[in-house]
C-alpha positions as CSV (number, residue, x, y, z in Angstrom):
1,M,-5.1,-4.1,-1.1
2,M,-5.5,-7.8,-1.8
3,R,-2.4,-9.8,-2.3
4,R,-1.8,-11.6,-5.7
5,K,-3.2,-14.8,-4.4
6,A,-1.7,-17.1,-6.8
7,L,-1.8,-15.2,-9.7
8,G,-1.0,-18.9,-9.4
9,L,2.6,-18.1,-8.4
10,A,2.3,-18.7,-4.6
11,S,2.3,-22.3,-5.3
12,V,5.2,-22.5,-7.6
13,A,5.3,-26.3,-7.5
14,A,1.7,-26.4,-8.2
15,V,0.9,-28.3,-11.4
16,A,1.6,-28.6,-14.9
17,A,-0.9,-29.1,-17.6
18,L,-1.6,-30.6,-21.0
19,G,-3.0,-30.3,-24.4
20,L,-3.5,-33.0,-27.2
21,A,-2.5,-31.1,-30.4
22,A,-4.6,-32.3,-33.3
23,C,-3.0,-30.7,-36.4
24,G,-4.9,-29.2,-39.0
25,G,-3.9,-29.4,-42.7
26,G,-2.0,-26.9,-44.6
27,S,1.2,-25.0,-44.3
28,S,2.1,-22.3,-41.9
29,S,2.9,-18.8,-42.9
30,S,5.4,-16.9,-41.1
31,G,4.4,-13.9,-39.1
32,G,7.9,-12.4,-39.1
33,G,10.0,-11.3,-36.2
34,G,10.4,-14.9,-34.9
35,T,13.3,-17.0,-33.9
36,A,14.4,-20.6,-34.0
37,A,13.8,-23.1,-31.3
38,A,16.5,-22.8,-28.6
39,Y,16.6,-22.7,-24.7
40,N,14.9,-19.6,-23.5
41,A,14.2,-18.5,-27.1
42,A,10.5,-17.6,-26.2
43,V,11.6,-15.4,-23.2
44,T,12.5,-12.5,-25.6
45,S,11.3,-13.6,-29.1
46,V,8.4,-15.3,-30.8
47,V,8.9,-19.0,-31.6
48,N,7.2,-20.4,-34.7
49,P,5.4,-17.2,-35.8
50,S,2.4,-18.1,-37.9
51,T,-1.0,-17.1,-39.1
52,H,-2.0,-20.8,-39.9
53,K,-5.6,-21.5,-38.9
54,G,-6.8,-25.0,-37.8
55,G,-6.0,-27.7,-35.3
56,T,-6.9,-28.2,-31.7
57,I,-5.0,-27.0,-28.6
58,N,-5.7,-29.0,-25.4
59,Y,-4.7,-27.5,-22.1
60,G,-4.9,-29.4,-18.9
61,M,-4.6,-28.9,-15.2
62,S,-3.9,-31.3,-12.3
63,S,-6.4,-29.2,-10.3
64,T,-9.3,-27.0,-11.0
65,P,-9.9,-23.3,-11.5
66,D,-11.5,-21.2,-8.8
67,S,-13.8,-20.2,-11.5
68,F,-13.6,-19.5,-15.3
69,D,-16.0,-16.4,-14.6
70,P,-13.8,-13.5,-15.3
71,G,-15.3,-11.5,-12.4
72,N,-14.8,-14.4,-9.8
73,T,-11.2,-15.6,-10.3
74,Y,-7.8,-14.8,-8.8
75,Y,-5.6,-17.3,-10.4
76,A,-2.9,-16.3,-12.8
77,W,-3.4,-18.9,-15.4
78,V,-7.2,-18.2,-15.5
79,W,-6.5,-14.5,-15.9
80,N,-4.4,-15.5,-18.9
81,F,-6.6,-18.0,-20.2
82,S,-9.8,-15.8,-19.9
83,R,-8.3,-13.4,-22.5
84,L,-9.6,-16.1,-25.1
85,Y,-13.1,-15.4,-24.2
86,A,-13.4,-12.1,-22.3
87,Q,-12.3,-8.7,-23.2
88,A,-11.4,-6.4,-20.2
89,L,-11.3,-2.7,-20.6
90,L,-7.4,-2.8,-20.7
91,T,-5.0,-5.4,-21.2
92,Y,-1.2,-6.0,-21.7
93,K,0.3,-5.7,-24.9
94,S,0.8,-9.1,-26.8
95,C,4.5,-9.2,-27.2
96,P,7.6,-10.9,-25.6
97,G,10.2,-9.2,-23.1
98,Q,9.7,-5.9,-21.5
99,C,7.2,-4.9,-24.3
100,G,4.6,-7.2,-22.7
101,L,4.4,-5.1,-19.6
102,Q,2.8,-2.3,-21.4
103,L,-0.8,-1.5,-20.8
104,V,-3.0,-1.0,-23.8
105,P,-6.7,-0.6,-24.6
106,R,-8.8,-3.7,-25.3
107,L,-12.4,-3.1,-24.9
108,A,-11.7,0.6,-24.2
109,T,-10.5,3.1,-27.0
110,S,-7.7,4.5,-24.9
111,L,-6.0,4.2,-21.5
112,G,-8.5,6.8,-20.3
113,S,-8.4,10.5,-19.0
114,V,-8.2,11.6,-15.4
115,S,-9.5,14.9,-13.9
116,S,-7.1,17.4,-12.4
117,D,-7.7,16.4,-8.9
118,G,-7.2,12.6,-9.8
119,L,-10.5,11.6,-8.5
120,T,-12.4,11.1,-11.9
121,W,-11.4,8.6,-14.6
122,T,-13.3,8.6,-18.0
123,F,-13.1,5.7,-20.5
124,H,-14.9,5.0,-23.8
125,I,-15.5,1.6,-25.1
126,R,-15.3,0.6,-28.8
127,P,-18.6,0.9,-30.4
128,N,-20.3,-2.2,-32.1
129,V,-18.3,-4.8,-30.2
130,K,-20.6,-7.9,-29.9
131,F,-21.2,-10.6,-27.4
132,S,-21.2,-14.2,-28.7
133,D,-25.0,-14.0,-28.8
134,G,-24.9,-11.3,-31.3
135,T,-26.0,-8.4,-29.0
136,T,-24.0,-5.2,-28.7
137,V,-21.8,-4.6,-25.6
138,T,-22.6,-1.3,-23.8
139,S,-20.9,0.7,-21.1
140,Q,-23.8,-0.5,-18.7
141,D,-22.6,-4.2,-19.3
142,V,-19.2,-3.1,-18.0
143,K,-20.7,-1.3,-15.1
144,Y,-22.7,-4.4,-14.2
145,A,-19.7,-6.7,-14.4
146,I,-18.0,-4.6,-11.9
147,E,-21.0,-4.4,-9.8
148,R,-21.1,-8.2,-9.4
149,T,-17.7,-8.1,-7.7
150,Y,-19.3,-6.3,-4.7
151,D,-21.3,-9.2,-3.5
152,R,-18.7,-11.4,-1.8
153,S,-21.3,-14.0,-0.9
154,V,-21.8,-14.7,-4.6
155,M,-18.4,-13.6,-6.1
156,A,-15.9,-14.8,-3.4
157,N,-12.8,-15.3,-5.3
158,G,-11.6,-12.2,-7.1
159,P,-9.9,-9.1,-5.8
160,N,-11.7,-6.2,-4.0
161,Y,-10.0,-3.1,-5.6
162,F,-13.2,-1.5,-6.7
163,Q,-14.7,-1.5,-3.2
164,V,-11.5,-0.2,-1.7
165,L,-11.0,2.7,-4.5
166,L,-14.5,3.8,-5.6
167,T,-16.8,6.2,-3.8
168,D,-19.6,3.8,-3.0
169,P,-17.9,1.2,-0.9
170,T,-21.0,-0.1,0.8
171,Y,-22.9,-0.9,-2.4
172,P,-24.3,-4.5,-1.8
173,G,-23.9,-5.8,-5.5
174,P,-26.6,-6.2,-8.0
175,Y,-28.2,-9.3,-6.6
176,K,-29.4,-7.2,-3.6
177,D,-29.8,-4.0,-5.8
178,K,-33.4,-2.7,-5.8
179,T,-32.8,0.1,-8.4
180,P,-34.3,-0.4,-11.9
181,G,-31.9,-2.3,-14.0
182,K,-29.7,-3.3,-11.0
183,L,-27.3,-0.5,-11.8
184,G,-27.4,1.3,-8.5
185,L,-23.6,1.6,-8.0
186,T,-23.2,5.5,-7.8
187,A,-19.4,5.5,-8.1
188,I,-19.7,4.5,-11.9
189,D,-21.8,6.7,-14.3
190,T,-22.7,5.5,-17.8
191,P,-23.9,8.8,-19.5
192,D,-24.2,7.0,-23.0
193,A,-23.7,3.5,-24.3
194,T,-20.0,3.8,-24.8
195,T,-18.8,5.9,-21.8
196,L,-17.9,5.0,-18.3
197,V,-17.0,7.6,-15.5
198,F,-15.3,6.3,-12.4
199,H,-15.4,8.3,-9.2
200,L,-12.5,7.5,-6.8
201,Q,-12.4,8.2,-2.9
202,H,-8.7,9.3,-3.3
203,P,-6.4,9.8,-6.2
204,F,-4.9,6.6,-7.4
205,A,-2.5,6.8,-10.4
206,D,-2.4,3.1,-10.9
207,F,-6.1,2.8,-11.4
208,P,-5.7,1.8,-15.2
209,Y,-3.9,-1.5,-14.0
210,V,-7.1,-2.4,-12.0
211,L,-9.0,-2.0,-15.2
212,A,-6.9,-4.5,-17.0
213,M,-8.2,-7.2,-14.5
214,P,-10.7,-9.6,-16.1
215,Q,-13.4,-8.3,-13.7
216,T,-14.0,-5.5,-16.2
217,A,-15.0,-7.9,-19.0
218,P,-18.7,-7.1,-19.7
219,V,-21.5,-9.3,-18.5
220,P,-25.2,-8.9,-19.9
221,P,-27.4,-8.6,-16.9
222,A,-30.1,-10.8,-18.4
223,K,-27.6,-13.7,-18.8
224,D,-26.1,-13.5,-15.3
225,T,-26.6,-16.5,-13.1
226,G,-24.5,-15.6,-10.2
227,S,-21.8,-18.0,-9.2
228,N,-23.2,-20.4,-11.9
229,Y,-22.3,-17.9,-14.7
230,Q,-19.1,-19.7,-15.4
231,L,-21.3,-22.6,-16.9
232,N,-22.7,-20.3,-19.4
233,I,-20.3,-17.4,-20.1
234,V,-21.3,-15.0,-22.9
235,S,-18.1,-14.4,-24.7
236,T,-16.5,-11.2,-26.1
237,G,-13.1,-12.8,-26.9
238,P,-12.0,-14.8,-29.9
239,Y,-13.4,-18.0,-28.5
240,M,-16.7,-19.0,-26.8
241,F,-17.6,-21.9,-24.6
242,Q,-19.2,-24.8,-26.5
243,S,-19.5,-26.8,-23.3
244,Y,-18.2,-26.9,-19.7
245,Q,-18.4,-29.9,-17.4
246,L,-17.7,-28.4,-14.0
247,N,-14.4,-29.1,-12.8
248,K,-13.9,-31.7,-15.6
249,Q,-13.5,-30.4,-19.0
250,A,-14.3,-27.2,-21.1
251,V,-14.4,-27.0,-24.8
252,L,-14.0,-23.5,-26.7
253,V,-14.8,-22.8,-30.3
254,P,-14.3,-19.7,-32.5
255,N,-16.6,-16.9,-31.6
256,P,-18.2,-15.7,-34.8
257,D,-19.0,-12.4,-33.5
258,W,-15.5,-11.5,-32.7
259,S,-13.5,-9.0,-34.8
260,A,-9.8,-9.3,-35.1
261,A,-9.5,-5.7,-36.3
262,Q,-11.0,-4.6,-33.0
263,D,-9.0,-6.8,-30.7
264,P,-5.4,-6.8,-32.1
265,N,-3.9,-8.4,-28.9
266,A,-5.6,-11.7,-29.3
267,K,-5.8,-14.2,-32.2
268,Q,-8.5,-16.9,-33.4
269,L,-6.2,-19.5,-34.9
270,A,-7.1,-22.9,-33.6
271,S,-10.4,-24.5,-34.6
272,K,-11.0,-25.8,-31.0
273,I,-9.5,-25.4,-27.5
274,V,-10.0,-28.1,-25.0
275,I,-9.0,-28.0,-21.3
276,T,-9.1,-31.1,-19.1
277,L,-9.1,-30.6,-15.4
278,N,-8.0,-32.8,-12.4
279,M,-5.2,-34.7,-14.3
280,N,-2.1,-36.2,-12.8
281,A,0.7,-33.7,-13.0
282,N,3.5,-36.2,-13.7
283,D,1.4,-37.8,-16.4
284,I,0.8,-34.4,-18.0
285,D,4.4,-33.9,-18.0
286,N,5.3,-37.3,-19.6
287,R,2.6,-36.8,-22.2
288,L,3.9,-33.2,-23.0
289,L,7.4,-34.5,-23.4
290,A,6.3,-37.5,-25.6
291,G,4.8,-35.0,-28.0
292,D,1.1,-35.9,-27.3
293,L,0.3,-32.6,-25.5
294,N,0.8,-29.0,-26.2
295,V,0.5,-26.6,-23.2
296,D,1.1,-26.4,-19.5
297,A,-1.9,-24.4,-18.6
298,A,-0.9,-23.6,-15.0
299,G,2.3,-22.0,-16.2
300,T,4.2,-22.9,-13.1
301,G,6.5,-25.3,-14.7
302,V,7.2,-29.0,-15.0
303,Q,7.5,-31.2,-12.1
304,T,10.9,-32.5,-10.7
305,A,11.2,-35.7,-12.9
306,A,10.4,-33.8,-16.1
307,R,12.7,-31.0,-15.0
308,A,15.6,-33.5,-14.8
309,K,14.8,-35.0,-18.2
310,I,14.7,-31.7,-20.0
311,L,17.9,-30.4,-18.5
312,S,19.8,-33.6,-19.5
313,S,18.6,-33.6,-23.0
314,P,19.7,-31.2,-25.7
315,S,16.7,-31.8,-27.9
316,L,14.2,-31.3,-25.0
317,M,16.2,-28.4,-23.6
318,K,15.9,-26.3,-26.8
319,Q,12.1,-26.6,-26.4
320,A,12.1,-25.2,-22.9
321,D,12.0,-21.7,-21.4
322,D,13.0,-20.7,-17.8
323,P,11.6,-17.2,-17.2
324,V,11.6,-15.1,-14.2
325,N,8.0,-15.1,-13.4
326,G,7.4,-12.0,-11.3
327,F,7.2,-13.9,-7.9
328,Q,10.0,-13.4,-5.4
329,F,10.9,-15.5,-2.3
330,F,12.5,-13.8,0.6
331,T,12.6,-13.7,4.4
332,Y,11.1,-10.9,6.3
333,I,13.3,-9.3,9.2
334,N,11.0,-7.9,11.8
335,T,12.0,-4.4,12.9
336,K,10.4,-4.5,16.4
337,V,11.9,-7.8,17.6
338,P,15.3,-7.0,19.5
339,P,18.1,-6.8,18.6
340,L,16.7,-6.5,15.0
341,N,15.2,-3.2,16.0
342,N,18.8,-1.9,15.1
343,V,19.3,-1.5,11.5
344,N,23.1,-2.6,11.8
345,C,21.9,-6.0,13.3
346,R,19.7,-6.5,10.3
347,Q,22.4,-5.5,7.8
348,A,24.7,-8.0,9.4
349,I,22.2,-10.7,8.3
350,L,22.2,-9.5,4.7
351,Y,25.9,-9.5,4.5
352,A,26.5,-12.8,6.2
353,Y,24.0,-15.2,4.6
354,N,25.1,-17.5,1.9
355,K,23.3,-16.5,-1.3
356,Q,24.3,-19.6,-3.3
357,S,23.3,-21.9,-0.5
358,M,19.9,-20.4,-0.3
359,Q,19.5,-20.5,-4.2
360,T,20.2,-24.1,-3.9
361,A,17.6,-24.5,-1.2
362,Y,15.0,-22.9,-3.3
363,G,15.8,-25.4,-6.2
364,G,19.0,-24.1,-7.9
365,P,19.5,-21.7,-10.8
366,V,16.6,-23.2,-12.9
367,Q,14.1,-22.4,-10.1
368,G,15.4,-19.0,-9.2
369,Q,18.0,-16.2,-9.8
370,I,19.8,-14.8,-6.8
371,A,17.9,-11.7,-5.7
372,T,19.6,-8.4,-4.5
373,T,16.5,-6.1,-4.5
374,A,13.0,-6.0,-3.1
375,M,11.4,-5.9,-6.6
376,P,12.0,-8.6,-9.3
377,P,13.2,-7.7,-12.7
378,N,9.9,-7.8,-14.4
379,I,8.3,-5.1,-12.4
380,E,8.1,-1.6,-13.8
381,G,10.5,0.5,-11.9
382,Y,12.9,-2.1,-11.3
383,Q,16.6,-1.0,-11.0
384,S,19.5,-3.4,-10.5
385,F,21.6,-2.8,-7.5
386,D,23.5,-4.8,-4.8
387,L,24.0,-3.3,-1.5
388,Y,25.2,-6.3,0.3
389,N,27.9,-7.9,-2.0
390,A,25.6,-10.7,-3.2
391,K,27.3,-10.8,-6.7
392,S,31.0,-10.2,-5.6
393,K,30.7,-12.5,-2.5
394,P,27.8,-14.9,-3.1
395,T,28.8,-17.2,-0.3
396,G,28.5,-14.4,2.3
397,D,30.7,-11.4,3.3
398,V,31.9,-12.3,6.8
399,A,34.0,-9.3,7.4
400,A,31.3,-6.8,6.5
401,A,28.8,-8.8,8.7
402,K,31.1,-8.7,11.6
403,A,31.7,-5.0,11.2
404,A,27.9,-4.5,11.1
405,L,27.4,-6.6,14.3
406,A,30.1,-4.4,16.0
407,K,28.0,-1.3,15.1
408,C,25.0,-2.8,16.5
409,G,26.6,-3.7,19.8
410,Q,26.5,-7.3,19.3
411,P,30.0,-8.2,18.2
412,N,29.8,-11.8,19.2
413,G,26.4,-12.3,17.4
414,F,22.9,-12.7,18.8
415,S,20.0,-15.1,19.0
416,T,16.5,-15.0,17.4
417,T,13.8,-17.2,16.1
418,M,13.0,-18.0,12.4
419,A,9.5,-19.0,11.2
420,Y,8.7,-21.0,8.2
421,R,5.8,-23.1,6.9
422,S,6.3,-26.6,8.1
423,D,4.4,-28.3,5.4
424,R,6.5,-26.8,2.7
425,P,9.9,-28.7,2.5
426,R,11.7,-26.2,0.5
427,E,11.1,-23.5,3.2
428,A,12.5,-25.9,5.9
429,Q,15.6,-26.2,3.6
430,V,15.9,-22.5,3.1
431,A,15.6,-22.0,7.0
432,Q,18.4,-24.6,7.4
433,S,20.6,-22.9,4.9
434,L,20.2,-19.5,6.6
435,Q,20.8,-21.0,10.0
436,Q,24.0,-22.6,8.9
437,S,25.3,-19.6,7.1
438,L,24.5,-17.0,9.9
439,A,26.2,-19.3,12.6
440,A,29.5,-18.4,11.0
441,V,29.3,-14.8,12.5
442,G,27.7,-15.8,15.7
443,I,24.0,-15.3,14.8
444,K,22.0,-18.3,16.2
445,L,18.8,-19.1,14.7
446,T,16.0,-21.3,16.4
447,L,13.8,-22.7,13.8
448,Q,10.1,-22.8,14.3
449,G,7.6,-24.2,11.8
450,F,3.9,-23.3,11.5
451,P,1.0,-24.7,9.2
452,S,0.5,-22.8,6.0
453,G,-3.2,-22.5,6.5
454,T,-2.7,-20.2,9.6
455,Y,0.7,-18.9,9.0
456,Y,-0.5,-15.3,8.1
457,T,-3.5,-15.3,10.3
458,D,-2.2,-16.5,13.6
459,F,1.6,-16.6,13.5
460,S,4.0,-14.8,11.3
461,G,1.1,-12.4,10.0
462,A,0.0,-11.5,13.6
463,P,2.4,-8.9,15.0
464,K,1.4,-9.5,18.6
465,Y,2.3,-13.2,18.3
466,V,5.5,-12.3,16.4
467,H,6.5,-9.9,19.4
468,Q,5.7,-12.3,22.2
469,H,7.6,-15.2,20.7
470,G,10.5,-13.2,19.2
471,L,10.0,-14.2,15.6
472,G,12.8,-12.2,14.1
473,L,12.8,-13.8,10.8
474,N,9.9,-15.0,8.8
475,I,9.9,-16.6,5.5
476,G,7.6,-15.3,2.9
477,G,7.1,-14.6,-0.8
478,W,5.2,-12.3,-3.0
479,G,3.8,-11.7,-6.6
480,A,2.1,-8.4,-7.6
481,D,-1.6,-8.1,-8.9
482,W,0.0,-5.7,-11.6
483,P,3.5,-5.2,-12.7
484,D,4.7,-1.9,-11.2
485,G,6.2,-0.9,-8.0
486,Y,2.8,-0.2,-6.2
487,G,1.5,-3.6,-7.3
488,F,4.6,-5.3,-5.6
489,L,5.8,-3.1,-2.8
490,D,2.7,-1.5,-1.1
491,E,1.5,-4.5,0.9
492,L,4.9,-5.3,1.9
493,F,6.5,-2.0,3.0
494,N,3.8,0.7,3.5
495,G,3.2,1.5,7.2
496,N,-0.5,1.5,6.6
497,A,-0.5,-2.1,5.5
498,I,0.3,-3.3,9.0
499,V,-2.8,-5.0,10.6
500,P,-3.4,-7.2,13.6
501,T,-3.9,-10.3,11.6
502,G,-3.3,-11.5,8.0
503,N,-0.5,-8.9,8.0
504,T,1.8,-8.8,5.0
505,N,4.1,-6.1,6.1
506,I,5.6,-8.6,8.4
507,S,8.8,-6.6,8.8
508,E,6.5,-3.9,10.3
509,L,8.4,-1.2,8.4
510,N,6.7,2.0,9.1
511,D,9.2,4.6,7.9
512,P,8.0,8.1,7.3
513,T,10.2,8.6,4.2
514,V,9.0,5.3,2.6
515,N,5.3,6.0,3.5
516,S,5.6,9.6,2.0
517,L,6.9,8.2,-1.2
518,F,4.0,5.8,-1.6
519,T,1.6,8.7,-1.1
520,K,3.4,10.7,-3.7
521,A,3.3,7.9,-6.2
522,T,-0.4,7.4,-6.0
523,T,-0.9,11.0,-7.2
524,T,1.9,11.0,-9.7
525,T,0.4,10.5,-13.3
526,S,3.7,10.4,-15.1
527,V,4.7,6.8,-15.6
528,S,8.4,7.5,-15.7
529,A,8.3,9.7,-12.6
530,R,6.3,7.0,-10.8
531,N,8.7,4.4,-11.8
532,A,11.5,6.5,-10.4
533,I,9.6,6.6,-7.1
534,W,9.5,2.8,-7.0
535,A,13.2,2.6,-7.4
536,Q,13.7,5.0,-4.6
537,I,11.4,2.9,-2.3
538,D,13.2,-0.3,-3.3
539,K,16.7,1.1,-2.4
540,A,15.3,2.6,0.9
541,V,13.8,-0.7,1.8
542,M,17.1,-2.5,1.1
543,Q,19.1,0.1,2.9
544,Q,16.7,-0.5,6.0
545,A,17.5,-4.2,5.6
546,V,13.8,-5.4,6.3
547,I,14.0,-8.5,4.1
548,V,16.7,-11.0,3.2
549,P,16.3,-11.4,-0.7
550,G,16.1,-15.1,-1.7
551,V,15.5,-15.7,-5.4
552,Y,13.6,-14.0,-8.2
553,A,11.4,-17.1,-9.0
554,K,11.6,-18.9,-12.3
555,A,9.6,-21.7,-13.8
556,L,10.9,-24.2,-16.4
557,L,8.1,-24.3,-19.2
558,Y,8.2,-26.8,-21.9
559,R,7.3,-25.4,-25.4
560,S,5.5,-27.9,-27.5
561,P,7.1,-27.9,-31.1
562,N,3.6,-28.1,-32.6
563,L,2.6,-24.7,-31.2
564,T,2.9,-21.5,-33.1
565,N,3.3,-17.9,-31.9
566,V,4.9,-19.0,-28.6
567,Y,6.3,-16.6,-26.2
568,V,6.4,-15.7,-22.5
569,Q,4.1,-12.9,-21.6
570,P,6.2,-11.2,-18.8
571,Y,3.1,-10.0,-16.8
572,Y,1.8,-13.5,-16.3
573,G,5.3,-15.2,-16.3
574,M,3.9,-18.0,-18.7
575,Y,3.1,-18.4,-22.3
576,N,0.6,-15.9,-23.9
577,Y,-2.5,-17.9,-24.2
578,A,-4.4,-15.4,-26.3
579,V,-2.3,-15.8,-29.4
580,L,-1.3,-19.4,-29.6
581,G,-1.9,-21.6,-32.7
582,T,-0.9,-24.9,-34.0
583,K,1.3,-25.9,-37.1
């Protein structure tokens, strides 16, 4: 499967964003269930709940989207932002805390039904949902939207789960489709205007998560202009595009054909939404803190200077949130490079390294929480455990490390090479931290930097190169396309994920027990039973000591006092853009 290529998180230092809040008149009415402004208040509660309508919310970015087209994007913030103008079949419940990890219907009427063999999924869409041009959405519009994603020459940016999972993987896409209506994908049936039947190659219990991606937002075939569709998107959400100057600015206004009763996980409160692109990141932060701006669109947190200001000011700090964002930084331990092909040698590393020093290298507690598991806390199936005494001995357990070294036949330690991305200063600091702490037990690391652009294709992600050059340790990081164990763990630890280049199972774990648990999970329809399997896999992976946990990544977000209905949506790890309003 595709990795979560940013759901914006791979570049945690990437950009903040803006918003000039033009406040409308009138008073706010409380929606209830909220909390007063305080540090981290919006992580678990709604801050400034309100049903007040009016005002303008301005978003901003120091870069550009890959595309605003719901079918052609793989950025986290765009997936979040697109909920304002596009209804996918399913979505995540709009609520703070663990509640926000729940899948709920959006365009669909339910979470679907699956056949006894797990190969056929049936969904119905709500009748009388309208596009912003007044026409009625049909099941064929959803099918067509999914068909578009098959043509990678036109739709290059989004994930490719449908091609992998459905029964017609060679379908060329609608732009080359010669069938009437360009609806020739045989893997999806539309027996009537509100029914979709999906045919899978193999059982896949996580299929509903795939349908929560914005690629399932309907597209009217007659209005599709391929890669230029982002310039004239036909909306199904609470807002529609009034204008879009490519890579400069977009203006959204209320969609008169949207029904709040049909779409309870979104709101239509602001009178206008403006997003300005290619802004200076530090300028965005300064204006945000000065009260001129509302929203950090990227959701990856403020820059270093703004972070220092916020943390040193009680008044600013109470308007900030520092959530775990679903991304995790860690170091792979390759199981094929001697002597790390011995589990005891790998376990020695996990006992020995200084967890606090590594946390500091990743930016300190505000940038990450010390990790003890393979999965971060906001992934369904997560269970807290600590096999290597990270909590009781956060500076390292030297005695346990030496005992493990004795078991692996290396009582005086050993030497290996550690790879990191040389154009990422933070990774160099992490590598140096690990080098220093492991030296205390005789493990000597030679540090080797590689460029980010070819790190996975030519070096750490190329098993042959790893073996030939003895890359025993390789820095990495991960975020899931959806918030359960499969979405996070499969590409990292399933034996069938090992490939000659672009490899993401850099540890090269190919354990029959772990592999069989992945297979079992894909056919287990009970959510609770599946979550129990993810916890089993997590613990098995940590017992095998194939990664050095770094930190569960966090992002310091500034919460404008002028915003209403503000809370962190845990799936996105940022504020829920679908419900924001202004005072």
